N, C-alpha and C positions, 0 to 999 in steps of 0.2 A: 504494500500500500504506500502511496506517496502523498505528500502535501506540498503544494506550491503556493508560496505567499507573495511572490514577486509579480511584476507586470511585464508580460512579453511584448506589449505594444510600445515601441520606443518613442512614439509620439505623445504618449500620455505621461502624466506625472508619475514619479516613482511612488510605490506604496511605502508609507511611513509606518513603522512599527514603533510605538512609544515604549518607554521604559517599563510601564506597568504591564502592557501586553506581552512584552518580551519576558518579564518575570513570570507571568502566568504560563506562557509557552514553555519556559524552562521547567516549571513545576510539573506540567503535563508530560513533558518528555521523560521525567524521572519515573513516571508510572507507565510509560509506553510499553506495550506488548505486541503491537501490530505494525506500526509505522516503520518503514525501512528507508525511505528516501525523503529528504527534506530539502526543498528548493527555496533559498532565501535570496536568490539573484534579484537585482533591481529593487531591493528594499533599502530603506534608509534607517539604519540602526545606530543608536548611540553606542559608545564604548561600554557604558554601564548595561545597556540592553543586551549587547552581544555577550557580555560576561554571564548574564542570567541564562541565556540559551546554551552557552558552552558548558556551564555547570550542569544543566539538565542533560546535555548530550553525554557527559561523562558517566551518567547513571543509566544510559539507554543503550544496552548492548545490541539491540535489534537494528539500530540505524546502520546502514551499510554505505550510504552516500549522502553528502551534504554539498549543495551547490550554493 
């Protein structure tokens, strides 16, 4: 199963993922048992938001690819 959060249309604005949304995503990733592919391309993440997601990914052994 995959999850794409980015925007593939280069003429539209980038998807912005706020710190709180990134924190929630990070927490969900810790409980992940299905998701294997996570696409964050063309998203606008803050350093703090990225840290939340990376922390969640560390506890999500099912993820095989992150873009």
